[in-house]
C-alpha positions as CSV (number, residue, x, y, z in Angstrom):
1,X,26.7,-48.1,62.8
2,X,23.1,-48.1,61.7
3,X,22.3,-49.9,58.4
4,X,21.3,-47.4,55.8
5,X,18.4,-48.1,53.5
6,X,18.5,-47.2,49.8
7,X,16.0,-47.6,46.9
8,X,17.3,-48.3,43.4
9,X,15.1,-48.0,40.3
10,X,16.4,-50.1,37.4
11,X,15.7,-47.6,34.6
12,X,14.7,-48.5,31.1
13,X,14.3,-52.3,30.8
14,X,15.7,-52.3,27.3
15,X,18.7,-50.4,28.4
16,X,21.7,-51.0,30.6
17,X,19.9,-50.2,33.9
18,X,18.9,-53.7,35.0
19,X,22.3,-55.2,34.3
20,X,24.4,-52.4,35.8
21,X,22.2,-52.5,38.9
22,X,22.9,-56.2,39.4
23,X,26.6,-55.9,38.6
24,X,26.9,-52.9,41.0
25,X,25.2,-54.8,43.8
26,X,27.5,-57.7,43.2
27,X,30.5,-55.4,43.6
28,X,29.2,-53.8,46.8
29,X,29.6,-56.8,49.1
30,X,31.2,-54.5,51.7
31,X,28.3,-52.0,51.8
32,X,26.5,-51.7,55.1
33,X,23.1,-51.1,53.5
34,X,19.7,-52.6,52.8
35,X,18.9,-52.4,49.1
36,X,15.3,-52.1,47.8
37,X,15.5,-52.7,44.0
38,X,12.5,-51.7,41.9
39,X,12.0,-53.5,38.6
40,X,10.4,-56.5,36.9
41,X,11.8,-59.9,37.8
42,X,11.0,-61.1,34.2
43,X,13.6,-58.6,33.0
44,X,16.2,-59.2,35.7
45,X,16.0,-63.0,35.2
46,X,17.4,-62.5,31.7
47,X,20.8,-62.0,33.3
48,X,22.5,-65.0,35.0
49,X,23.9,-62.8,37.7
50,X,20.4,-62.3,39.1
51,X,20.1,-65.8,40.4
52,X,23.4,-65.6,42.2
53,X,22.8,-62.3,44.0
54,X,19.0,-62.0,44.4
55,X,19.2,-62.7,48.1
56,X,21.3,-59.6,48.7
57,X,18.4,-57.2,48.1
58,X,14.7,-56.9,48.5
59,X,13.0,-56.8,45.0
60,X,10.1,-54.5,44.8
61,X,8.2,-56.1,41.8
62,X,6.6,-53.5,39.6
63,X,4.5,-55.9,37.6
64,X,4.7,-53.8,34.5
65,X,2.4,-55.1,31.7
66,X,3.8,-56.8,28.6
67,X,7.5,-56.6,29.6
68,X,8.1,-60.0,28.1
69,X,7.7,-58.2,24.7
70,X,10.6,-55.8,25.4
71,X,13.7,-56.5,23.4
72,X,17.1,-55.5,24.9
73,X,18.5,-52.5,23.0
74,X,15.2,-51.5,21.3
75,X,13.4,-48.5,22.8
76,X,9.6,-48.5,22.8
77,X,6.5,-47.1,24.5
78,X,6.5,-50.3,26.6
79,X,9.9,-49.4,27.9
80,X,8.8,-45.9,28.8
81,X,5.8,-47.2,30.6
82,X,7.9,-49.6,32.6
83,X,10.6,-47.1,33.4
84,X,8.0,-44.6,34.7
85,X,6.4,-47.4,36.6
86,X,9.7,-48.2,38.4
87,X,10.2,-44.5,39.3
88,X,6.7,-44.1,40.7
89,X,7.0,-47.4,42.6
90,X,10.3,-46.3,43.9
91,X,8.9,-43.1,45.2
92,X,6.1,-45.0,46.9
93,X,8.7,-47.2,48.5
94,X,10.6,-44.3,49.8
95,X,7.5,-43.0,51.5
96,X,6.3,-46.3,52.9
97,X,9.7,-47.4,54.3
98,X,10.8,-43.9,55.3
99,X,13.9,-44.1,53.2
100,X,15.9,-41.0,52.3
101,X,18.2,-42.3,49.6
102,X,17.3,-43.0,45.9
103,X,19.5,-44.2,43.0
104,X,18.0,-44.1,39.6
105,X,19.4,-46.1,36.7
106,X,19.2,-44.4,33.3
107,X,15.9,-43.9,31.4
108,X,15.1,-42.9,27.9
109,X,13.4,-39.4,27.9
110,X,12.1,-40.2,24.4
111,X,10.5,-43.5,25.5
112,X,8.9,-41.9,28.6
113,X,7.6,-39.0,26.5
114,X,5.5,-41.5,24.5
115,X,3.7,-42.1,27.8
116,X,3.9,-38.7,29.5
117,X,4.4,-35.6,27.2
118,X,6.9,-33.1,28.5
119,X,9.1,-35.5,30.5
120,X,12.5,-33.9,30.5
121,X,14.3,-36.1,32.9
122,X,14.6,-37.5,36.5
123,X,15.8,-34.1,37.9
124,X,12.8,-32.1,36.9
125,X,10.4,-35.0,37.6
126,X,11.6,-35.4,41.1
127,X,11.7,-31.7,41.8
128,X,8.0,-31.5,40.7
129,X,7.1,-34.6,42.8
130,X,8.6,-33.1,46.0
131,X,7.3,-29.6,45.2
132,X,10.8,-28.1,45.1
133,X,11.4,-24.9,43.1
134,X,15.1,-24.3,43.8
135,X,17.1,-27.4,42.6
136,X,20.2,-28.0,40.6
137,X,22.1,-30.8,38.8
138,X,25.6,-31.5,40.1
139,X,28.0,-33.9,38.5
140,X,30.4,-35.5,41.0
141,X,33.6,-37.5,40.6
142,X,36.9,-37.8,42.4
143,X,38.3,-35.2,39.9
144,X,35.7,-32.5,40.2
145,X,32.2,-31.3,41.1
146,X,30.4,-29.2,38.5
147,X,26.9,-27.7,38.6
148,X,24.8,-26.9,35.5
149,X,23.4,-23.4,35.9
150,X,21.0,-24.3,33.1
151,X,20.1,-27.8,32.0
152,X,18.1,-29.0,29.0
153,X,17.4,-25.7,27.2
154,X,18.5,-24.6,23.7
155,X,21.8,-22.8,23.6
156,X,20.1,-19.7,22.1
157,X,18.1,-19.3,25.4
158,X,21.1,-19.6,27.8
159,X,22.2,-16.0,27.7
160,X,18.7,-14.7,28.6
161,X,18.7,-17.0,31.6
162,X,21.9,-15.4,33.0
163,X,20.2,-13.1,35.6
164,X,21.4,-12.0,39.0
165,X,18.4,-13.6,40.8
166,X,19.0,-17.0,39.1
167,X,22.7,-17.0,39.8
168,X,22.2,-16.1,43.5
169,X,19.7,-18.9,43.9
170,X,22.1,-21.4,42.3
171,X,25.1,-20.2,44.3
172,X,23.3,-20.3,47.7
173,X,22.0,-23.8,47.0
174,X,25.5,-25.1,45.9
175,X,27.1,-23.5,48.9
176,X,24.7,-24.9,51.4
177,X,24.8,-28.4,49.7
178,X,28.6,-28.5,49.9
179,X,28.4,-27.6,53.6
180,X,25.6,-30.0,54.6
181,X,25.9,-32.9,52.2
182,X,29.6,-33.1,51.6
183,X,30.7,-31.5,55.0
184,X,33.1,-29.2,53.3
185,X,34.1,-26.3,55.5
186,X,34.4,-22.9,53.8
187,X,33.7,-24.3,50.2
188,X,35.3,-22.5,47.3
189,X,33.1,-22.1,44.2
190,X,34.3,-21.0,40.8
191,X,32.0,-19.5,38.1
192,X,32.8,-20.3,34.5
193,X,32.4,-17.6,31.9
194,X,30.1,-18.0,28.9
195,X,32.0,-16.0,26.3
196,X,35.4,-16.9,24.8
197,X,38.4,-15.9,26.9
198,X,36.2,-14.0,29.3
199,X,38.2,-13.9,32.5
200,X,38.0,-11.8,35.7
201,X,39.4,-8.7,34.1
202,X,39.4,-9.3,30.4
203,X,36.9,-9.7,27.5
204,X,34.0,-9.2,29.9
205,X,30.6,-9.2,28.1
206,X,27.2,-8.6,29.6
207,X,26.9,-12.1,31.0
208,X,30.2,-12.0,32.8
209,X,29.4,-8.5,34.2
210,X,26.2,-9.9,35.7
211,X,28.3,-12.7,37.3
212,X,30.7,-10.3,38.8
213,X,27.9,-8.2,40.2
214,X,26.4,-11.3,41.7
215,X,29.6,-12.1,43.7
216,X,29.0,-9.0,45.8
217,X,25.6,-10.3,46.8
218,X,26.4,-13.8,48.0
219,X,27.9,-14.5,51.4
220,X,30.3,-17.3,50.3
221,X,33.7,-17.7,48.7
222,X,32.9,-17.3,45.0
223,X,35.6,-16.8,42.4
224,X,35.7,-16.0,38.7
225,X,34.3,-15.9,36.2
226,X,37.1,-17.9,34.6
227,X,37.6,-18.9,30.9
228,X,36.0,-22.2,30.1
229,X,39.0,-23.4,28.1
230,X,41.4,-23.3,31.0
231,X,39.4,-23.9,34.2
232,X,39.2,-27.6,33.6
233,X,43.0,-28.0,33.7
234,X,44.1,-30.2,36.6
235,X,46.0,-27.6,38.6
236,X,43.0,-25.2,38.3
237,X,40.5,-27.8,39.4
238,X,42.5,-28.4,42.6
239,X,41.9,-24.9,43.7
240,X,38.1,-25.2,44.0
241,X,35.5,-27.4,45.5
242,X,32.9,-26.9,42.8
243,X,32.5,-25.2,39.4
244,X,29.3,-23.6,38.2
245,X,28.8,-23.7,34.4
246,X,26.0,-22.0,32.6
247,X,25.1,-24.3,29.8
248,X,24.8,-28.1,29.5
249,X,27.7,-29.0,27.2
250,X,30.1,-26.6,28.8
251,X,29.9,-28.7,31.9
252,X,29.2,-32.2,30.5
253,X,31.8,-32.5,27.8
254,X,34.8,-32.0,30.1
255,X,33.1,-33.9,32.9
256,X,32.5,-36.9,30.8
257,X,36.0,-36.8,29.3
258,X,37.5,-36.8,32.8
259,X,35.0,-38.9,34.6
260,X,32.7,-41.0,32.4
261,X,33.3,-44.3,34.2
262,X,33.1,-43.0,37.7
263,X,30.9,-39.9,37.4
264,X,27.7,-39.4,39.3
265,X,24.7,-37.2,38.7
266,X,23.4,-35.7,42.0
267,X,20.3,-33.6,42.4
268,X,20.6,-30.7,44.8
269,X,17.7,-29.2,46.7
270,X,15.6,-32.4,47.2
271,X,14.5,-33.6,50.7
272,X,16.3,-36.9,49.9
273,X,19.6,-37.9,48.4
274,X,19.2,-38.8,44.8
275,X,22.0,-40.0,42.6
276,X,22.4,-41.6,39.1
277,X,25.1,-42.8,36.8
278,X,26.6,-40.1,34.6
279,X,25.6,-41.9,31.4
280,X,22.6,-42.9,29.4
281,X,20.7,-46.0,28.6
282,X,23.3,-47.5,26.2
283,X,20.8,-49.1,23.8
284,X,23.6,-49.6,21.3
285,X,25.7,-51.6,23.8
286,X,22.8,-53.7,24.8
287,X,21.6,-54.3,21.2
288,X,25.1,-55.5,20.3
289,X,25.1,-58.0,23.2
290,X,28.1,-56.3,24.8
291,X,28.5,-55.8,28.6
292,X,28.1,-52.2,29.8
293,X,30.4,-50.9,32.5
294,X,28.8,-50.6,35.9
295,X,31.5,-48.5,37.7
296,X,29.4,-45.3,37.4
297,X,26.5,-47.1,39.0
298,X,28.7,-48.4,41.8
299,X,29.9,-44.8,42.4
300,X,26.3,-43.5,42.4
301,X,25.3,-46.0,45.1
302,X,28.4,-45.3,47.2
303,X,27.9,-41.6,47.0
304,X,24.2,-41.9,48.0
305,X,25.3,-43.9,51.1
306,X,28.1,-41.5,51.9
307,X,26.3,-38.1,51.7
308,X,24.5,-36.5,54.6
309,X,20.7,-36.2,54.2
């Protein structure tokens, strides 16, 4: 079996990213892969584990300016500049080495926004970099897969975005991704209603009627819409390969309750595989000198190696 190559960017240097990257690589002794880790050695050297495992990966030194001034747990403009530097260097490495797999450790949107205004996250940045218009954010764990029909927009704007053309684009991409990336034959996808108790035949408001109308226009097994307060029950989750929610917290609250330590953020629609842990930078944990869990980073790397490009 050919050795797979994967690029890992270490995220915000004041956050958990550098440490969980090292811990994850230490846990992945069995992985048949070549790892290219993008970061600053001056940051990685702060953690004793680096010396023990540094021969297991190729370090792509970013040489970010003034990183010695960065304090663990304290966000700053320097952190944002370094994290952005890692991401850009990682993308250059993908191109240079012809690598199709990228794992990104968590970054602080606020820190990067001090360097680049309007930065809204890895997902949108990568879609723009690759020139992709149709892309989605899928959260993956052993328990479930859930796609966010809308991402980082105010709740008041969600209903206006529920349009037939948008739902069709999302469903077609989710369906094709389940077929190609996950090798799921005849995937079953469930839509989650926006309004309280709005099921297939009851309490249907405008948004659910649009969803129902959309089902007739998509050549795939789509079910629902189902009420959000019951679809995440275990016996219901087992019936479907993926759920599609239509606002951020509707998907992320149950997902993190069920899967915070093993969840993965996967970007659909890119010409590469891109995954990330399903949590943030954990400045509070790092500031307190506590050890963050790395199981979600391990899961992100394993999924990136498993999926079909």
